[in-house]
N, C-alpha and C positions, 0 to 999 in steps of 0.2 A: 756580927756584926759592925764596925766603925766608920764612924767621915771624921768628915769634918765637920763645926758648928760650928752656924751659918743666924746669924740674927736672921729675926723676923722682919720684922719692918722692913730692908736692909737687902736681904738672904748675899749680908755679904760676911767673911768671914771672921769667928770672931776671936779674941781677941786675949791674953788674959796673961796681964803682967808682963807681956812683953809677947807671948809664947801663942801658939796657935791651939785651940780646944776644938774637945771634938766629943762625937752625941755617939752612943753606941743604945743599942733596944728600941724600949720601948719608943724615946727620942728619937733618937736613928727613920723610920723604919715614916712619922708624919714627916720631918724632918725630907726624906728620902720621896712621896708622894707631893707634898708641893712643891718640892724642885723641878718634882716630874709634869705637874700640869703649867710649870708658868714659863719649861721647855713646848717652844715652838715646833711644828711638823715644818720636817725640811730644812733644818736647822743645823743640823751638824752633818755634812759636804756627804760624810760618809757611811752617812746614810741616811738616808728625805727620808726613810718612815719609823718613824721616832719623832719623839714628843706630841702633839696634842693639838689636835688639831682646829683651833683657833678664827680659824679665820675664813678657812673650809665648812667649816660645820656649825661653832661656837657663833663665832657672830652672822652666821648665814640669820634675814628674816623670813625665807620661807619655809627651816626648818622647821621642827616643832618642838616645846617642851621641854617632851619626853625625851625628845633622842640624846639631847646639849647630856644634858641626865647625863641618862645610859650611856651615850660616851665616855663621862665626864667617874659616874659610880666601875666602866671597865676597867680602866685609866688603874685610876682605889683600886679596884681588885687581885688587877696584873704585878701587882710594886711589891718587889723580895718581900716577904715575914708577911703580910694578905692575911689571914684565912675568913674576913668578914666586915658587913658595912652592921653598924647596927647604929647612927644615925649620916642624916648625909643631908643640907645644905643647897644646892640653888640660886643663886637671888642676881636678878639683876636691876640695875638700877637707874631708869632711861633719862634719869633727867639726869642723870652726871655718867650716865656711861659707862660706868662702869659696877662690878660683879663681886659676890665674896661665894667661896666654895667652906664650909662648916664641916666637917668628917669626927664622926668618932668610929673608930673600928676595935677588931677585933685578928689583935695579932699574935705568933709562938713567944713573946713574954708576955700576952696580955693585953690591958685593954688600952689605947690615943686614941688623943684631938689632935685638934690641927684645923687652921681655918687663917685661909688666903685673900687677900684682897690684889683684883687682876685685875 
């Protein structure tokens, strides 16, 4: 697998010496997980079921934290190349209204990790 490399902070395409950069194997899988988590459910008009249910589930105060965590874990596990989750953290800072997801996963290429602020 190969994909365009995205910056870790802004998720913009990375250029090196004026050329697009690429990621593959473990790094591509970690980047793919982050992209899937940032992709909002119903954002793509051709398939409204794709994406993460941020508004319906993750920002809903009536949904228990365990269900929110399981929703994110399912997205991670359904990412191509992921074979299991080694560690996972979903922390919401109620003061700043920001969430952070951190993960370490087993992949078909070995272990990889990633994190993103949401």
